[in-house]
DRENPA-3360 file (N, C-alpha, C; in nm, 2 decimals, always signed):
BEGIN
1 = MAYVVIGA = -0.57/-0.89/+0.58/-0.43/-0.93/+0.55/-0.37/-0.81/+0.48 ~ -0.23/-0.80/+0.50/-0.16/-0.69/+0.45/-0.04/-0.73/+0.36 ~ +0.00/-0.64/+0.28/+0.13/-0.65/+0.20/+0.23/-0.56/+0.27 ~ +0.35/-0.61/+0.28/+0.46/-0.54/+0.33/+0.55/-0.49/+0.22 ~ +0.58/-0.36/+0.22/+0.67/-0.30/+0.12/+0.79/-0.25/+0.20 ~ +0.91/-0.30/+0.16/+1.03/-0.27/+0.23/+1.13/-0.20/+0.13 ~ +1.18/-0.09/+0.18/+1.27/-0.02/+0.10/+1.22/+0.12/+0.05 ~ +1.30/+0.21/+0.02/+1.27/+0.34/-0.03/+1.21/+0.43/+0.08;
9 = DRLGNINA = +1.26/+0.55/+0.09/+1.21/+0.64/+0.20/+1.07/+0.68/+0.17 ~ +1.04/+0.71/+0.04/+0.91/+0.75/+0.00/+0.87/+0.67/-0.12 ~ +0.74/+0.64/-0.13/+0.69/+0.56/-0.24/+0.65/+0.64/-0.36 ~ +0.61/+0.76/-0.34/+0.57/+0.85/-0.45/+0.46/+0.79/-0.53 ~ +0.47/+0.79/-0.66/+0.36/+0.74/-0.75/+0.35/+0.59/-0.75 ~ +0.44/+0.52/-0.69/+0.44/+0.38/-0.68/+0.32/+0.34/-0.58 ~ +0.29/+0.42/-0.49/+0.18/+0.39/-0.39/+0.05/+0.37/-0.46 ~ +0.02/+0.46/-0.56/-0.10/+0.44/-0.64/-0.11/+0.31/-0.71;
17 = LLEEKLDG = +0.00/+0.26/-0.77/+0.01/+0.14/-0.84/-0.02/+0.02/-0.74 ~ +0.05/+0.03/-0.62/+0.03/-0.07/-0.52/-0.12/-0.08/-0.48 ~ -0.18/+0.03/-0.45/-0.32/+0.03/-0.41/-0.41/-0.02/-0.51 ~ -0.38/+0.00/-0.64/-0.46/-0.04/-0.75/-0.45/-0.20/-0.77 ~ -0.33/-0.25/-0.76/-0.30/-0.39/-0.79/-0.33/-0.48/-0.67 ~ -0.31/-0.43/-0.55/-0.31/-0.52/-0.43/-0.44/-0.50/-0.35 ~ -0.50/-0.61/-0.30/-0.62/-0.60/-0.23/-0.60/-0.62/-0.08 ~ -0.54/-0.53/-0.02/-0.51/-0.53/+0.12/-0.44/-0.41/+0.17;
25 = ELIHVSGR = -0.42/-0.40/+0.30/-0.35/-0.29/+0.36/-0.20/-0.29/+0.32 ~ -0.14/-0.18/+0.31/+0.00/-0.16/+0.27/+0.08/-0.12/+0.40 ~ +0.18/-0.19/+0.43/+0.27/-0.16/+0.54/+0.40/-0.12/+0.48 ~ +0.45/+0.00/+0.50/+0.57/+0.04/+0.43/+0.68/+0.06/+0.54 ~ +0.79/-0.01/+0.52/+0.91/+0.00/+0.61/+1.03/+0.05/+0.52 ~ +1.09/+0.16/+0.55/+1.19/+0.22/+0.47/+1.32/+0.13/+0.47 ~ +1.34/+0.06/+0.58/+1.46/-0.03/+0.58/+1.59/+0.04/+0.60 ~ +1.59/+0.17/+0.62/+1.71/+0.24/+0.64/+1.73/+0.30/+0.78;
33 = KKKDQAYS = +1.62/+0.30/+0.85/+1.63/+0.35/+0.99/+1.69/+0.24/+1.08 ~ +1.75/+0.28/+1.19/+1.81/+0.18/+1.28/+1.70/+0.08/+1.33 ~ +1.59/+0.13/+1.37/+1.48/+0.04/+1.42/+1.43/-0.06/+1.31 ~ +1.44/-0.02/+1.18/+1.39/-0.11/+1.08/+1.48/-0.23/+1.06 ~ +1.61/-0.22/+1.10/+1.70/-0.33/+1.08/+1.66/-0.46/+1.16 ~ +1.58/-0.44/+1.26/+1.53/-0.56/+1.34/+1.39/-0.60/+1.30 ~ +1.34/-0.54/+1.19/+1.20/-0.57/+1.15/+1.17/-0.71/+1.11 ~ +1.06/-0.76/+1.16/+1.02/-0.90/+1.12/+0.88/-0.89/+1.07;
41 = LPQMVKGV = +0.84/-0.98/+0.98/+0.71/-0.97/+0.91/+0.60/-1.00/+1.01 ~ +0.49/-0.93/+0.99/+0.37/-0.96/+1.08/+0.31/-1.09/+1.05 ~ +0.23/-1.15/+1.14/+0.17/-1.28/+1.12/+0.09/-1.29/+1.00 ~ +0.00/-1.20/+0.98/-0.10/-1.20/+0.87/-0.05/-1.12/+0.75 ~ +0.05/-1.17/+0.68/+0.10/-1.10/+0.57/+0.07/-1.18/+0.44 ~ +0.02/-1.11/+0.34/-0.02/-1.18/+0.21/+0.09/-1.18/+0.11 ~ +0.18/-1.09/+0.12/+0.29/-1.08/+0.02/+0.39/-0.97/+0.06 ~ +0.51/-0.98/+0.01/+0.62/-0.89/+0.04/+0.68/-0.84/-0.08;
49 = IVFTDYIN = +0.70/-0.70/-0.09/+0.77/-0.64/-0.20/+0.89/-0.57/-0.14 ~ +1.01/-0.60/-0.20/+1.13/-0.55/-0.16/+1.19/-0.46/-0.27 ~ +1.22/-0.34/-0.24/+1.29/-0.25/-0.34/+1.44/-0.27/-0.32 ~ +1.50/-0.33/-0.41/+1.64/-0.38/-0.40/+1.74/-0.26/-0.39 ~ +1.71/-0.15/-0.46/+1.81/-0.04/-0.46/+1.80/+0.05/-0.34 ~ +1.71/+0.02/-0.24/+1.70/+0.10/-0.12/+1.68/+0.02/+0.00 ~ +1.77/-0.08/+0.02/+1.76/-0.16/+0.14/+1.89/-0.22/+0.18 ~ +1.90/-0.24/+0.31/+2.02/-0.29/+0.37/+2.03/-0.44/+0.34;
57 = HNLAKRVK = +2.14/-0.50/+0.30/+2.15/-0.64/+0.26/+2.11/-0.73/+0.37 ~ +2.15/-0.71/+0.49/+2.11/-0.80/+0.60/+1.96/-0.80/+0.62 ~ +1.89/-0.69/+0.61/+1.75/-0.69/+0.63/+1.68/-0.76/+0.51 ~ +1.73/-0.74/+0.39/+1.68/-0.82/+0.28/+1.69/-0.97/+0.29 ~ +1.80/-1.01/+0.34/+1.83/-1.15/+0.37/+1.74/-1.21/+0.47 ~ +1.72/-1.13/+0.58/+1.63/-1.18/+0.69/+1.49/-1.19/+0.65 ~ +1.44/-1.09/+0.58/+1.30/-1.08/+0.53/+1.28/-1.20/+0.43 ~ +1.37/-1.22/+0.34/+1.36/-1.33/+0.24/+1.35/-1.47/+0.31;
65 = ADAKKRNV = +1.43/-1.49/+0.41/+1.43/-1.61/+0.49/+1.30/-1.63/+0.56 ~ +1.25/-1.52/+0.62/+1.12/-1.52/+0.70/+1.01/-1.56/+0.60 ~ +1.00/-1.49/+0.49/+0.90/-1.51/+0.39/+0.90/-1.66/+0.34 ~ +1.02/-1.71/+0.31/+1.04/-1.84/+0.26/+0.99/-1.95/+0.37 ~ +1.02/-1.92/+0.49/+0.99/-2.01/+0.60/+0.83/-2.02/+0.62 ~ +0.77/-1.91/+0.59/+0.62/-1.90/+0.61/+0.54/-1.92/+0.48 ~ +0.62/-1.94/+0.37/+0.56/-1.97/+0.23/+0.48/-1.85/+0.19 ~ +0.53/-1.73/+0.21/+0.47/-1.60/+0.17/+0.54/-1.56/+0.04;
73 = PIVFAKRS = +0.46/-1.52/-0.06/+0.52/-1.47/-0.19/+0.60/-1.34/-0.16 ~ +0.72/-1.34/-0.23/+0.80/-1.22/-0.21/+0.86/-1.18/-0.35 ~ +0.86/-1.05/-0.38/+0.92/-1.01/-0.50/+1.03/-0.90/-0.47 ~ +1.13/-0.91/-0.55/+1.24/-0.81/-0.54/+1.23/-0.73/-0.67 ~ +1.22/-0.60/-0.66/+1.20/-0.51/-0.77/+1.28/-0.38/-0.75 ~ +1.31/-0.32/-0.87/+1.37/-0.19/-0.86/+1.26/-0.09/-0.83 ~ +1.30/+0.03/-0.79/+1.19/+0.13/-0.75/+1.15/+0.20/-0.88 ~ +1.09/+0.13/-0.97/+1.04/+0.19/-1.09/+0.90/+0.13/-1.12;
81 = VSHLECSL = +0.81/+0.21/-1.17/+0.67/+0.16/-1.18/+0.66/+0.05/-1.28 ~ +0.74/+0.06/-1.39/+0.73/-0.05/-1.49/+0.79/-0.18/-1.44 ~ +0.90/-0.18/-1.37/+0.96/-0.30/-1.32/+0.87/-0.36/-1.21 ~ +0.82/-0.27/-1.13/+0.73/-0.32/-1.02/+0.60/-0.38/-1.07 ~ +0.55/-0.32/-1.17/+0.42/-0.37/-1.23/+0.44/-0.52/-1.28 ~ +0.55/-0.54/-1.35/+0.58/-0.67/-1.40/+0.60/-0.77/-1.29 ~ +0.67/-0.74/-1.18/+0.69/-0.82/-1.07/+0.56/-0.85/-0.99 ~ +0.47/-0.75/-0.98/+0.34/-0.77/-0.92/+0.25/-0.87/-0.99;
89 = EQMMACQK = +0.26/-0.86/-1.13/+0.18/-0.95/-1.21/+0.22/-1.09/-1.19 ~ +0.35/-1.11/-1.18/+0.40/-1.25/-1.15/+0.36/-1.30/-1.02 ~ +0.36/-1.21/-0.92/+0.32/-1.25/-0.78/+0.18/-1.28/-0.78 ~ +0.09/-1.20/-0.84/-0.05/-1.23/-0.84/-0.09/-1.36/-0.91 ~ -0.02/-1.38/-1.02/-0.05/-1.51/-1.10/-0.01/-1.63/-1.01 ~ +0.10/-1.62/-0.94/+0.15/-1.72/-0.85/+0.05/-1.75/-0.74 ~ -0.01/-1.64/-0.68/-0.10/-1.65/-0.57/-0.23/-1.72/-0.62 ~ -0.28/-1.68/-0.74/-0.40/-1.74/-0.80/-0.39/-1.88/-0.83;
97 = EGCDRSCA = -0.28/-1.92/-0.88/-0.26/-2.06/-0.92/-0.22/-2.15/-0.80 ~ -0.20/-2.09/-0.69/-0.16/-2.17/-0.57/-0.03/-2.25/-0.59 ~ +0.07/-2.17/-0.65/+0.20/-2.24/-0.68/+0.27/-2.29/-0.56 ~ +0.35/-2.40/-0.58/+0.43/-2.45/-0.48/+0.57/-2.39/-0.50 ~ +0.67/-2.43/-0.43/+0.80/-2.38/-0.44/+0.87/-2.42/-0.57 ~ +0.81/-2.51/-0.65/+0.88/-2.55/-0.77/+0.85/-2.46/-0.89 ~ +0.75/-2.37/-0.88/+0.72/-2.29/-1.00/+0.84/-2.19/-1.03 ~ +0.85/-2.16/-1.16/+0.97/-2.08/-1.21/+0.98/-1.94/-1.13;
105 = YKRSLH = +0.86/-1.88/-1.10/+0.86/-1.75/-1.04/+0.93/-1.76/-0.90 ~ +0.89/-1.86/-0.82/+0.94/-1.87/-0.69/+1.08/-1.92/-0.69 ~ +1.11/-2.01/-0.78/+1.25/-2.07/-0.79/+1.35/-1.96/-0.81 ~ +1.31/-1.86/-0.89/+1.40/-1.75/-0.92/+1.42/-1.66/-0.80 ~ +1.33/-1.66/-0.70/+1.34/-1.57/-0.59/+1.40/-1.64/-0.47 ~ +1.40/-1.77/-0.46/+1.44/-1.84/-0.34/+1.56/-1.92/-0.35;
% end
């Protein structure tokens, strides 16, 4: 299973944090290329991370709706290590506890 990272042309040092925290393949989509605008989530996705300061609004909306429909955890974060780390901890806690849509974490995102 894989995690999808959407936004930012390059991940830089964020890539190391993602590999350390997440237990799966990383799929990075910049979200700025013309072909990325039609992107849809793969079938076997474990979670979605969206960098809000580097993404087209329509793509963010579509990915959010797709993740919600499939009950896949999604986090929206700024492209900074500290902000992302906090968001990832929330996502991992939600996955471990088997949260439903009523938990505070998901309610704030959906």
